[in-house]
C-alpha positions in Angstrom: 0.0 0.0 0.0 1.5 3.3 -1.0 2.0 5.9 1.7 -0.3 9.0 1.3 1.1 12.5 1.7 -0.9 13.1 4.9 0.1 9.7 6.5 2.4 10.2 9.5 5.8 8.7 9.2 7.8 7.7 12.3 11.4 6.7 12.7 13.5 5.9 15.6 15.8 8.8 16.4 16.9 7.9 19.9 16.7 4.9 22.3 18.2 4.6 25.7 20.2 2.1 27.7 20.6 2.3 31.4 24.2 2.3 32.5 25.9 2.1 36.0 28.5 4.8 35.2 28.1 7.2 32.3 31.8 7.9 31.9 32.8 4.3 32.0 29.9 3.5 29.6 31.1 6.2 27.2 34.6 4.8 27.2 33.4 1.2 26.6 30.9 2.2 23.8 33.5 4.4 22.0 36.9 2.9 22.8 35.9 -0.8 22.8 32.8 -1.0 20.6 33.7 1.8 18.2 30.7 4.1 18.4 31.1 7.8 18.1 30.1 10.3 20.8 27.4 12.6 19.6 26.2 14.6 22.6 27.8 15.1 26.0 25.7 17.8 27.8 25.8 18.3 31.6 22.5 17.9 33.3 23.0 18.4 37.0 25.1 15.4 38.3 24.5 13.5 35.1 24.8 14.0 31.3 22.8 13.8 28.1 25.3 11.4 26.7 24.6 9.8 23.3 26.6 7.7 20.9 26.0 6.8 17.2 27.3 4.4 14.7 30.2 5.9 12.8 28.5 4.4 9.7 25.4 6.5 10.4 26.5 9.6 12.2 23.1 11.3 11.6 21.3 8.0 12.4 19.6 6.8 15.6 21.4 7.8 18.8 21.9 5.6 21.8 21.4 7.5 25.1 23.7 6.2 27.9 21.1 6.8 30.6 21.9 6.9 34.3 20.6 3.9 36.2 19.7 5.7 39.4 15.9 5.1 39.2 14.9 2.5 41.8 13.1 0.4 39.2 16.2 0.0 37.0 18.2 -2.4 39.2 15.6 -5.1 39.7 14.5 -4.9 36.0 18.1 -5.3 34.7 18.9 -8.0 37.3 15.9 -10.1 36.3 16.7 -9.8 32.6 20.4 -10.6 33.1 19.5 -13.6 35.3 17.3 -14.9 32.4 20.0 -14.1 29.8 17.9 -11.5 28.0 19.8 -8.7 26.2 18.6 -5.2 26.7 19.7 -4.0 23.2 20.6 -5.5 19.9 23.2 -4.2 17.4 23.3 -5.3 13.8 26.6 -6.4 12.3 27.6 -7.5 8.8 30.0 -10.2 9.9 29.4 -11.6 13.3 32.4 -13.9 13.4 34.8 -11.1 12.6 33.0 -8.8 15.1 33.1 -11.5 17.8 36.9 -12.0 17.2 37.5 -8.2 17.2 35.6 -7.7 20.5 37.2 -10.7 22.2 40.6 -9.3 21.3 39.6 -6.1 23.1 38.6 -8.0 26.3 34.8 -8.2 25.8 33.2 -11.1 27.6 30.6 -13.0 25.6 27.9 -14.9 27.5 26.8 -16.6 24.2 29.2 -17.1 21.3 28.0 -16.7 17.7 25.0 -19.1 17.4 22.9 -19.9 14.3 19.2 -19.3 15.1 17.9 -20.0 11.7 17.2 -16.6 10.1 20.2 -15.0 11.8 23.4 -15.6 13.7 23.5 -14.0 17.2 26.0 -13.5 20.0 25.6 -11.9 23.4 28.1 -10.0 25.5 28.3 -8.1 28.8 28.8 -4.4 28.2 30.5 -3.9 31.6 27.9 -1.3 32.4 25.1 -3.6 33.8 23.6 -4.9 30.5 23.7 -7.8 28.1 23.9 -6.8 24.5 23.1 -9.0 21.5 24.8 -8.8 18.2 22.9 -10.0 15.2 23.9 -10.8 11.6 20.8 -11.5 9.5 21.1 -14.2 6.9 20.2 -13.5 3.3 17.3 -15.4 1.7 19.7 -17.9 0.1 21.6 -18.8 3.4 
């Protein structure tokens, strides 16, 4: 169905991830994972701190959100206990990305695993979260 001129369009511009320490998270997400800092704006004791993919500098931002709210700790602990990642990042070559991150000291809780339509891996971001990498398979794989 073709989109009409009046139809609203929506896109993801920002999503957030709770982190234990914003500065440590910034170092991990930029120095280890390779994201680029987009915003670093003081807000009281915290910061509006976002990173973006260097491949899409004007694309969606990831807000490294302080985890001080009392609901955050039990929520994250329950998800981690069940092995549920809080975010998912797409990669073109999961084996190469896994090897790159392991060489940088990243600890994986799940190595690259074929799940049918994709290959996934899960790592600990050192900031209180499990993060999933995903490489989607092409139709012929």
